[in-house]
Phi, psi and omega in degrees: 000136178284142172289158176234126176253122178244123182239148177234116184249142183191163177248131182273142177297131183306325182286346184258358188307309187292319179292322177301306181305316181295313179301308182294333176297315180290323181293322177298313183296317181296313179301316186288320187265308184282308186276349183056042182249146177278099188228134178225156172238141181227147173244138182294132180294122178084001181232082183302142176077003179255116189238156178227125170271138182224126176247132177243126176248140180292345183198168177292328180289321177296319179302307187301330178268006188305319185260355185291325190253024182274133178279166184299329178296316180294315179301322180288320177298320179293318176298323183299333180303326182299334179298334182267346186278143185283181190293348182287339174084198181250154175240133183248146173214136179240127181237138181251130181296132177284128179257000000 
């Protein structure tokens, strides 16, 4: 089964950086432990405040169910990230592993 890589890229408003980093620290821990998701966060080298969230699913079925089993706390934490994002918004990408 091919793995699926789902990314969300965005730039955080400079004046929101500290609050954002504090929030995503809790989000990352919550997603990894409570929601059992393979989740990582990256910042672009040389481009301060430009971030990428990365979810790795072990199959297309797992990817399709990515949002189905989220509890209200997880949904709220994910939605809050948008408050920190600049006016350009978020860019989403889904990549399927070549077998």
